[in-house]
N, C-alpha and C positions, 0 to 999 in steps of 0.2 A: 817302050812300055811294052811288058808282056801281056798275054791273053787273060792271065789269072787276075791281075788287078783291075783289067777292063771289066772283068765279069763282076767283080765286085762292085765296082762304080754303077755299072749298069742295073744291079740287084737293088741296092740303095736307092737308087733314083726310082724304080719301078715301086718300091715299098713305100717312098716318099709320097708318090704320086697316088697310090690306092688308099693311103692314110687321108690325103687332101681330097681326093675325090669321095671317099665313102663319108666323111665330115660333110661335105656339101650336098651329098645325096641325102644323108639323114636329115640334115638342114631343111632341104626342100621338102622331103617326107613329112616332117614335122610341121613346116608350115601349110603344107597342102592338106594335111588332117585337120590342122586347126581351122583352116578355111572352110574345110568339109563340115565340120561340126557348126562352125559359125552359120553357115548355110542352112543347115538343118534346123538350127534354133530359130533363125529368120523364118525358115520356111513353117517351120511348127506355129510359132506366133502368128505368122499370117493365116494360116490355116484356121487357126482357134479365132483369130480376129474376125476371119471370114464367117465362119459357123456361128460365132456370136453373134455377128451383124445380121446373118440370115435369119438366126432364130428372133431376133428382135424385130425383124422385117416382116417375118411369116407369122409367127404363132401369136406375137403381141406387137401391133403397131401403135405406139404413143401418140405420133402425129395425127395418125386418123381416129384414133381412139376406137380400134377394131381388133377383136379378139378371133382366133382360129381354132375350130374345135372339130370334133369328129362326132358324127352320128352313127350308132352301132346299127342301127336298121332303119328302113324307110317308114315313117309315120303312114300308118296305113289311109288315114283320111283326117280331116280337122273340122269335122261337122260335131260340134260339143252336144249335139242331142244323141249321137250314135258312138261318140268315143269312149274307148274302155281301156285303151293299153298306156304304159307309162310314157311312151315316145311323144305321142300325141299328146297327152296330157302335161308333159314337160314344154312342148312348144306352146301349147296353148295358154300355159300358164304365165309365157312372155308376150303373147300378142293380144290376150283379151283379159278382162278384168269384171270380175263379178260384183254382187253389192258389198260384200265383204272380201277380206283376202289376209293371207299369213305375211307377218312383216319380217324382219331379219332375226328376230328372236322366236320365231315360230309361235308369236301371238296372234289372235284375230284382231284386225282392225279395219277402219273405214277403207272402203275401195269407192265404188260408184256411190253408194249411200254414205252421205257424210253424217249420219246419225240415224237411229233405228232403236225401237220399243220390241221387246218380246213379251208377251203375256202368255196366259196358260190356254186361251182361246186363239190366238193369233199372234200378228205382228205387223208393225207399221214400219217403213222405210222412207227416210226423206233424201232423195238424190241429190246430189251436187249439181249447181246450174252450169259447171264448168266443164263438165264430163262430155266429151265428144268422140265420135266417131272419126276413123282415119281420113275420111273426106270432109272434114270439118262440122258434120252436122251434130246435131244433141242426141244424147244417149238419153232416152225417155224411160218412162215406167212401163208403158206399153211395150217396149223392147223385150224386157224381161217376161211379160204375161205371154205375149207372143211365142217366145222361145220355149216356156215350160208347157203351153199347149201343144206346140209341133212335137217336142219329145213325148209326150203322152198319147199323141195318135196312134192308132194300133198300126196304121201302115207305116209308120216310122221305124216300127220294131226295135225301138231302143232297148239295149240290154241294162241300161242305167235308168229307164223309166221308174223302177221301183223306188228311188232314191228322193223322189218328188211325192211319194205317197203320204208323207204327213201333210201334205195342203188337202183341204177339203174336196172331196169328190175325184181325186187325183187316179185313185186306183180304179174307180167306177168306169171313168174315162177311157183308162189304158186297157181295160177289158172289154171294152165296147158297149157298157151299159148306159153310160151316159155320153151327152154331146160335150165338147171342149168348154161351150159356154157356160158350163155350170161349175167351172173349176174356180175353188176358192182364191183366186187372185185378182185383183182389181186394180188397175190403173186410176186411181182416184182423180188425179190431174198428171201433167206431163212431169212431175218431179215426186208424185206422193203414190207409193204403191203399198197396197192393203191386202194382207195374206190373214186367210182363215184356216185354223188348223183342223185336221179330222180327229185328231187326240191332242193332248197334251203332251209335249216332248220338251226335254231339257237340253237338247244339242241342235236346234235349229240354227243357231249362228254358224256353227261348222259346216253345216250341210250347204248353206248357199255360198261358200267360198268352193264348193265343188264344180267343176266344169259343167255340168249337166244344168246347173243354175244361172250359167254364163248368159247374157243378153243376145238376140239375134234381132235384126232390123229387117221387118216384115217385107218391106218394099225391094231391098236388095236381095233378100233371099228368094224372092218370087221370081226376081230377073235371072237369077243362075238357072232355071229350067231344071231343076232337080239335081244340079251340080254342087250343091252347096258345099263347100269343105273339101272339094276333090282338086282343084288347081289354085295357084296363086292368084287368078283373076276372078276366081269364084269365092273370096273371102274379103270381108271387111273388118277392122280391128278397131277395139277401142282400149287396148292394153298399152304397155310401156314401147313394145316394138310392132312393126309391122312387117310382113314378108313381102321381101323383093324378088327373091329366086326362089323356085322350087322346081328343080329337074329331078323327076323320078327316078328314085335309086340312085343318086350321083351327087345332088347339090342342095342345100337350102341355106338361104340368107336371110337374115333378121335386120332391118335396120330401125332406128330410133323414129318413133311417132312422136311426129312435132305435134300434134294434135291432143296428145294425153295430158291429163290436167295435172299430173303431178311430175312434168318432163323434167324438173330442175333436180328431181332425184336421182335420175339416171345418167350415170357418169360415161357410159361408154356410146359409141354411135352405130356400131354394126357389131353382130354375132355371126361369123361365116362360119359354115359348117360344109366345106367342100369334099369331105371327103367321108364315106357311107360304107363301113365294113365291120363285120366282126372278127376278122382274122387277127389273133392275138400278135403274129410276127409283125405284121403291117402297121398296127397300133402301136407297138413298141418302136418300130423305126421312125415312124412319123414324129413321136414325142422326142426321140434320141436326137433327131434331126432339126429339130425346132420348129416342125411344121403345124404342131397343134399343141394349145396349150395346157392340156389337159388329158388324162385317162382316167375316167369315172370311176371304174372298176377294175383292180388289177386280178386278172387270174393266176394260178398258181405259176405257170412258166413264167408270164410275165411279172410276177412278186420275185422269182431268182432273178431274173435280169436287174430288177429294180435294186434289188440288193446288193448285186455286183457294181452297178452303176453309181451306188450310193445317193441315190435318189433320196429326197427327204418324203417319207411315208405318213401319208395322213389316213386317219381312220373314222369310220362313222356307220351307221346302221340304217338300212333301209325301211326297217320296221316291218317286213312283209313275213309271211307264212308261207315255207315250200313243202309239198307235200306229192303223194301220188293220187291220182284221183281216178275214179272207176265209172265206166259207161254202166247204167242201171238199166238200159232199154232192154226187152225181152228177148231181141235177136241177137244180144250180146251174151256169150257165157258169163262175163263177169257180173251179171246180175245175180249168180250163185254165190250165197253167203259162204259155203264152205270153201270155195274156192278162193274168195278174198282172203278168207281166215288163214288159208295155207300161205298166202302170199304175206300177209301181216306177221303171223310166226314166223317167217323166213328173214325178215328184215332186221337190219341192226342200223338206226339213224348214227349212233355213235361211230361204227365203223366206216359208215359213209363219209362224214364228217371228218375223221382223223386220219383215215388212211387213203381217202380217194380226193376229196376236197382240198385238206390241208392249207387252208386258208385263215388267217387270223379274224376272230372277231365272229365265224361261224358257231352257231350252238345247235347241237342234236336236239331235235324237236319229239314231243310226245303228245302235243295238242295243237288243232287248228289255231287257238289263242296264243299268242306271243306272250312272253314273259313279261313285256313293258307294259301291257294294259293295265290301267287302276281298277282296282275293285271297290269295295265298302269303305274300308279304312286304309288298306295297303293296296299291295298289288293283287290282281286277280287271280294269278295261278298260284300264290302263296296262298291266298284264302281257300281257293279250292283246286289243289293240286290233282293234274290228270292222272289216271291209271296208268303205271307202264307195263307194257307188254314186254315181256322178255323173249328173245328168240329161243324156239323150242322146236329142233329138228324133227324129232320123235312126232310130237303132236301136231306139227305141219304136215307131216306124210298122212297121218291117219285123215286130217280133214281134206287132205288132196283126194285120197281114196274115195272119201264119200262123195265128194264133186263130182269125179269120174263117174260113178254109179248115176247119181243123178241127172248128169248131162248124156249120159250114153256116149262116153267119149274115153273110154278105158285105157290110159296109156297113150294117149294121142291128142293132148291138149295143145294148143298154139296162140299165142297173143301176141299183139303187136303193141310197142310202146310209141306215143305220140311225143316229139320232142322238137325244140327249135335245133337250128344248124350251126348254134354257136359252140365253140370249142368245150366250154365248161358242161353243157347239157349233152352234149353228144359222150363225153367221158362219164357222166353219170348213167347214161342210158346203157352202155357198155358194160358198166358195174352191175346194174341190174341184170341185163341179159345173162351175165355170167353168173351172178347169184342164182337166178331162179331155175337156170338151167341144170347147175352143180347139185343144188340142193334138193329140187324138186322134178327135175327131168322134163321142164315145161320148155317147149321150144318157143323161143322169144324173138321176134323180129323188131327191127328198130325203123320207124317212121321219120325220117329226119327231113323239117321243112323249114323254108324261110319263114320269120317271124310272121310276117302277115298271112301266110298260107296256113300256118299252125294256128293261128287265131280263128281261120275261117273253117278248117277241119273240126276244131273244138266246138264252134257255135252249130256245125252240121251234125254233131253226134258222131262224128266219123273216126272214132277209135276205140280201143278195148280200156287202155290204160294211159295214161297222160302225166308227165313231169310239169307241174304246174305250182305257179306262184300267185299270191294274192297279197297285194299292198293295201294298208289302210286308207281309206276314202275320207274318215273324220277319226276323230279321238274318242272311239268309244268302241267296248267290245261288240256290239253291233254291227260294225262295219264287217266285222268276219263272222259272225253266228248266223246274220241273214243271208249269206251266200249260199247255204244249202237248203234255204226254205224252197218250197216246192213251187212257189211262184215267181223266184227270182230268175230273169233270163239268164244270169251269169253260172246257172247251176247246170253246167253243159253234160252233167253226167245223168241228168234227171232222177238223181236221188228223191225218196219220196218217204218221209215217216210222218204220220199225224200227230203224234206226240211231239215231234222236234218242230214242226210248224206251231202248235199250239204253245210252246216255250217261247219260241219267236216272237210271236205276238204279244205274249207278257212283257217281253224285253223292249217291245215297241211302244206299248202303251202306258205301262207303270211308270208313276214318278217315284214310287219308293226304291231308292238305291239297292237295299238289300234283298228286296223280292227280284229286282232285274238281275242282278249278281246271282242270286240263287237259279234262275231260269237259264243264264249262261251256263252255269256248271251243270244244269241237266241236258243242254244242248251238247256240251261238250262230251259227257258220259254216253249219249246216244250214238254219237259220231263214231266212238271208239267201239261200242260194243255191235254196230251194225257193219262196222268197218266201211264206212262210208269214204275213207280216205286212210294213207298211211301216213302220218307226219314225218317228214324228213330232217328238214332245219328251218332255222331261223338265220338270215344271211348278214353277215357283217361284211362290211366295204372298206377295202384297202384301195387308196388312190393317190395319184401324184399330179402336181399341178406347177406351172410355171409359178416361181416365187414372186414376180411381179403382178399377178392376178390375186387382188386382195378384195375383200368383201364378198367372197362366195359363199352361199349358204345351202348346207345340205338339209335335207328334211325328212323326217320319218313320214308326216301328213303332208301333203301338198305337192307341186310340182318340184322335182329333183333330177339334177340340181338346179338351183336358182341362181342365175345371172343378172338379176333386175338392180342389185345392190353392187354390183362389181365394180371396181375402179383400178386403173394400172398406175401401180406405185413406180414412177421412174428412177426413183433413187436407188432402186435395187439391182 
């Protein structure tokens, strides 16, 4: 055998081995890759299953009938005689019930009162005999009389005392002219409540559904030694739920009230709110991870995420009017009309809504009175259009120069904007800061406060201008018009105009619908001419919720959101 043939045999053997080994390696690689893909699919399926199970266990638990939610901020306190904010009103709407309430169709229906009669001179309410407090004791007519008298006591300093003024002598009691025993509300017996009106009015049914008209039991109130509504142990309930947990700044939990007269209507056992934050990223992550069943209002950045995630978007309107309000006290330079006029002429609500807020449903505003309010025959704003103030940079500068002369502050004007610490409010404040600085040369500082502290500073009149919103307390233009009446405790800027007060009184006392609407039109005109405020927008709300959460009610008037009719659809 020669070396040449031996080489050829060796080469052929090596080539054959290489081919066989290659095929084996390729086969092993193919099998390995297939196994890897299969493993990834199994892991992905398992992850999705775990995620879905986590969502079902955390956000909504059908077994315990518990839904988990987030609170954007702490309820400042839950004393219905002093409550003013939407967070507290939402909580109270679930744990308390007045004589009448709103149903799932936003109609006024029976609450503690099973029947009632409204007359020109007063009203009678007959209470149901199975209405109970959470300790099992009966809810009586005297519980309402005591609550109303307490709200009207000058020492209570209730900012909503004015909403009781339709009752005979209520205003005189609230201003210290009469003792509370003269209030035109009497418990005829345990289940009969008689009310005498100060003046005829057409909307008393809606008033008594507001929290200030809620009952308070006198013996329990006195036992709290001035802390009623401050903590979970300082409250007693007569509504669908009762509060079982209130860790301030961290956690609120509501459990079904077994003593509630209509408990069979309530389909869930608990509303747990273990998260309390306004941070948009945290809120989105909690919903994405299945930790909460709902985001009640999406901000612009949250909306972008929701669209990318392809979540089902739902829309509603909160019915509120949002505006810039001024401080009219003499030690504040905003009492100067020319300065306010300069700011008015520099503002553009369309730019704010379309370029800064950029959320569906928001409407640039021209008036304190929202577009949805009814007028004489149609909508109030269609029958009485608000004067449109167009931005005018040249005229704004002229008014600013006049203001500087009158104030003795030529070229040296500085203002502070008071706002919440929410992302949306901060973004709007920065817009106004840049707007007034660039157009008027005014130095604008931003005073950003947590919700509770912002309310406290407004009540104390500790602001120059503030970004402010007002939601309707009842379905009538008066709920907005009387906000700027001189006697209204919520008139935090202390605006006063004699003619304005006169027209508010007409709208309160007249039974002629046309006369009332004309009085509201005059109020609208005065607010614009006096620059009592600068209208910014009417707020639309885009929100998302777990698809299994059904029966949710969103409201323009009343506690919003309302979970009292919610149930869990386990088939979804």
